[in-house]
C-alpha positions in Angstrom: -51.4 9.7 9.8 -49.2 12.7 10.1 -45.4 10.9 10.6 -43.7 13.9 11.6 -45.8 16.0 14.5 -44.1 18.9 16.3 -44.9 18.8 20.0 -44.8 21.9 22.1 -44.5 22.1 26.2 -45.9 24.8 28.4 -45.9 24.8 32.0 -49.5 25.2 32.4 -50.6 26.6 29.6 -51.1 23.8 26.5 -54.6 24.1 26.2 -54.6 28.1 26.5 -52.0 28.3 23.8 -53.9 25.9 21.4 -56.5 27.6 21.6 -55.3 31.4 21.0 -53.4 29.6 17.9 -56.4 27.6 16.5 -58.6 31.4 16.3 -55.4 32.6 14.0 -55.8 30.1 10.8 -58.6 28.7 8.9 -59.5 24.9 9.0 -58.3 24.4 12.2 -59.5 22.9 15.5 -58.9 20.7 18.9 -58.6 17.3 18.4 -58.2 15.8 22.3 -57.5 17.2 25.4 -56.3 14.3 27.9 -55.1 13.8 31.4 -52.0 11.7 32.7 -51.3 11.4 35.7 -48.7 11.0 38.1 -46.0 11.5 35.6 -42.8 12.9 37.4 -44.0 16.7 36.7 -47.1 15.8 38.6 -50.7 15.5 36.7 -50.1 16.4 33.1 -52.8 17.7 30.6 -51.9 16.8 26.6 -53.4 18.7 24.0 -53.8 17.8 20.3 -55.0 20.2 17.8 -54.8 21.1 13.9 -53.5 24.0 12.9 -54.7 24.8 9.0 -54.8 20.9 8.6 -51.0 19.9 10.7 -51.4 18.3 13.5 -49.7 19.6 16.2 -49.5 18.5 20.6 -49.0 20.0 23.1 -48.2 19.5 27.2 -49.1 21.5 30.1 -45.9 19.5 32.4 -44.3 22.0 34.2 -41.8 25.0 34.0 -39.1 22.8 33.0 -38.2 23.9 29.3 -38.8 27.2 27.8 -39.2 28.3 23.6 -36.5 30.1 22.7 -36.0 31.2 18.7 -34.0 27.8 17.5 -37.0 26.4 16.9 -39.6 28.9 15.1 -42.9 28.5 12.9 -42.6 30.3 9.4 -45.9 30.8 7.8 -46.6 31.1 4.0 -49.2 34.7 4.4 -51.0 35.2 0.8 -51.2 38.7 1.9 -50.2 42.0 3.4 -53.3 42.1 5.5 -52.8 38.2 6.9 -49.6 39.4 7.9 -50.3 42.0 9.6 -53.5 40.7 11.6 -51.7 37.5 12.4 -48.5 40.0 13.8 -50.9 42.0 15.8 -52.4 39.2 17.6 -48.9 37.1 18.0 -47.0 40.5 19.6 -49.7 41.2 21.6 -47.9 40.5 25.0 -44.9 39.0 23.2 -41.3 39.7 22.2 -40.3 41.3 18.4 -37.1 39.5 16.9 -37.3 41.1 13.8 -39.3 43.8 13.3 -42.3 44.0 10.6 -41.4 45.3 7.2 -39.5 44.4 3.9 -36.8 42.6 3.6 -34.7 41.6 0.5 -36.7 38.5 0.6 -39.8 39.3 1.4 -41.9 42.7 1.2 -44.0 41.6 4.4 -42.1 40.0 7.2 -41.6 40.0 10.6 -40.2 37.5 13.3 -41.8 37.3 16.8 -41.9 35.6 20.2 -45.6 35.5 21.5 -46.6 36.0 25.0 -46.5 32.0 25.5 -42.8 32.2 24.4 -43.1 30.2 21.2 -41.7 31.8 17.6 -43.4 33.0 14.6 -42.3 33.5 11.3 -44.5 35.7 9.1 -44.1 36.1 5.4 -45.9 37.1 2.6 -45.5 34.8 0.3 -45.5 34.8 -3.8 -48.5 34.8 -5.3 -49.9 31.4 -6.4 -46.6 29.8 -4.6 -47.8 26.4 -3.3 -46.4 26.5 0.1 -47.2 24.5 3.1 -48.9 27.1 5.5 -46.9 25.9 8.7 -43.3 25.2 8.6 -41.1 24.7 11.1 -37.4 26.3 11.1 -34.3 25.5 12.7 -31.9 28.1 13.6 -28.2 26.5 14.1 -26.8 28.1 17.0 -24.4 28.9 19.8 -22.4 25.5 19.6 -24.4 24.2 16.5 -23.9 26.7 14.6 -22.4 26.2 11.1 -23.9 22.4 11.1 -27.8 23.2 9.7 -26.3 21.6 6.1 -25.2 18.3 8.0 -28.5 18.3 9.4 -30.1 18.8 6.7 -27.7 15.6 4.9 -28.3 13.6 8.4 -32.4 13.7 9.0 -32.7 13.0 5.0 -31.0 10.3 5.0 -32.4 8.8 8.1 -36.7 9.2 7.0 -37.9 7.3 4.0 -39.6 9.9 1.1 -37.4 12.9 2.0 -35.4 15.1 -0.3 -32.8 18.1 0.2 -34.8 21.5 -1.8 -32.6 24.5 -1.9 -29.6 25.4 0.0 -28.4 28.7 0.3 -25.2 30.0 1.6 -23.8 33.5 3.1 -22.5 35.2 0.9 -19.1 37.3 1.8 -19.9 39.5 4.6 -23.6 38.7 5.0 -22.9 36.9 8.3 -20.5 38.0 11.1 -20.0 35.0 12.7 -17.7 32.6 10.7 -19.5 29.3 11.5 -22.2 30.5 9.8 -22.7 28.7 6.4 -26.1 28.1 5.5 -29.1 31.3 5.4 -31.4 29.2 4.6 -32.1 25.6 3.2 -35.2 24.0 2.3 -35.9 20.3 3.0 -38.8 17.5 3.0 -39.3 14.5 5.7 -42.1 12.1 5.5 -44.0 14.7 2.9 -43.3 17.4 5.7 -42.1 21.0 4.9 -39.4 22.1 7.4 -35.9 25.2 6.9 -33.0 25.7 8.3 -30.3 28.2 8.4 -27.3 29.3 11.0 -27.4 31.7 13.0 -26.1 34.6 11.1 -24.4 36.0 14.4 -23.5 32.2 16.2 -26.3 33.4 19.2 -26.2 32.6 22.8 -29.4 30.0 22.4 -29.5 26.1 22.0 -32.2 23.7 20.6 -34.3 22.0 24.4 -36.8 20.3 25.1 -39.5 22.7 24.9 -40.0 22.0 21.2 -39.9 18.3 20.0 -40.6 16.3 16.9 -43.0 12.7 17.4 -42.0 10.2 15.1 -45.3 8.4 14.7 -44.0 4.6 14.3 -46.1 1.9 12.8 -44.7 -1.1 15.2 -41.4 -2.0 17.2 -39.3 -2.0 14.1 -39.7 1.1 13.1 -39.2 2.7 16.6 -35.7 0.7 16.9 -35.0 2.0 14.0 -35.6 5.7 14.4 -34.4 5.9 18.0 -30.6 4.2 16.6 -30.1 6.5 14.3 -32.0 9.7 16.3 -30.4 9.0 19.9 -26.8 9.9 20.5 -27.1 11.2 24.3 -28.0 8.5 26.7 -28.9 10.9 29.3 -31.9 12.8 27.4 -33.8 8.9 27.0 -36.7 8.9 28.4 -40.2 7.8 28.0 -39.4 7.8 24.3 -37.2 10.7 24.2 -34.6 10.8 22.8 -32.0 13.6 22.1 -29.3 13.9 18.5 -26.1 14.8 18.2 -27.7 18.2 17.3 -29.3 18.8 20.6 -32.8 18.5 18.5 -35.4 16.3 20.6 -37.7 14.1 19.5 -40.4 11.4 20.7 -40.2 7.7 19.0 -43.8 6.5 19.4 -46.3 4.0 18.1 -48.3 5.8 15.7 -51.5 4.3 18.3 -49.9 6.0 21.4 -53.1 7.0 21.9 -54.2 3.7 22.4 -51.5 2.5 24.1 -51.7 4.9 26.9 -55.4 5.6 27.7 -57.1 1.4 26.9 -58.4 0.1 29.4 -59.6 0.6 33.6 -58.0 3.1 35.3 -55.5 0.5 36.8 -54.7 -0.7 33.7 -53.9 3.0 32.4 -52.3 3.4 35.3 -50.2 0.6 35.4 -48.8 1.3 31.3 -47.9 4.9 32.7 -45.8 3.5 35.2 -44.2 1.2 33.3 -43.6 3.8 30.8 -41.8 5.8 33.0 -39.2 3.4 34.0 -38.6 3.1 30.2 -35.8 4.7 27.6 -36.9 3.6 24.0 -40.5 2.3 24.7 -41.1 -1.3 24.3 -44.6 -1.8 23.1 -44.9 -5.7 24.3 -44.0 -4.5 27.2 -46.4 -2.3 27.6 -48.8 -4.3 27.2 -47.5 -7.0 29.6 -47.9 -4.1 32.2 -51.7 -3.5 31.0 -52.2 -7.2 31.8 -50.7 -7.3 35.0 
């Protein structure tokens, strides 16, 4: 099972967005669509899907959080034609953040926000480069600008089987903000690649709940561990959601969360979900007690 799963929050478009993304990538498919009734946002639709074999989850749960470039998906493309075709599809109805063209770090690159608001970086990679196809990228901006390297160290110390691969820093005059230090860092958490950078001009946006990361935990001990390490904003704690000291949101859940939430009769499911809504950190035993009534 994928230990860390990117989670995308939409107003009403989760399924539409998922099907659009699936159409763009080989080895991609819809896994599951589930209705979650009577949440604080009303009825919500949970969508699970794979892109190039990587798991993603999404939810339609109201217009409460909006994507911004603080977290984007970096796509390793094998050819100029692939960059161009994905750029054409993703830019339709979207917003160009960095124009498609040649840059010192890539012969073909562009950064675009699609029509649903999600940001993508499309990059031609070196031939035969064994890269993860889609890599979440953290852009440390505004108040968190300058903290990219600290965050990478923080996360790699928390998760087992993790490492920092490379940290590249801005040269003199490359960044307009004196806070910005790292122009690119690559790191791995539990077998999944991530990247991070400080915003060269600081930027005026922050991390938010629109893009969060699910941590699948095998038992209550793991839930307790990750909650203790990652949760740093008490007012953001709800239903297994936590926010770390850099502002990035995490969902710390049992790895059989679908079974926990949706097993049993309609009344049992409703009872479990009502119990979950009252929780901050998830208590597996308490949810099972709620199921039993």
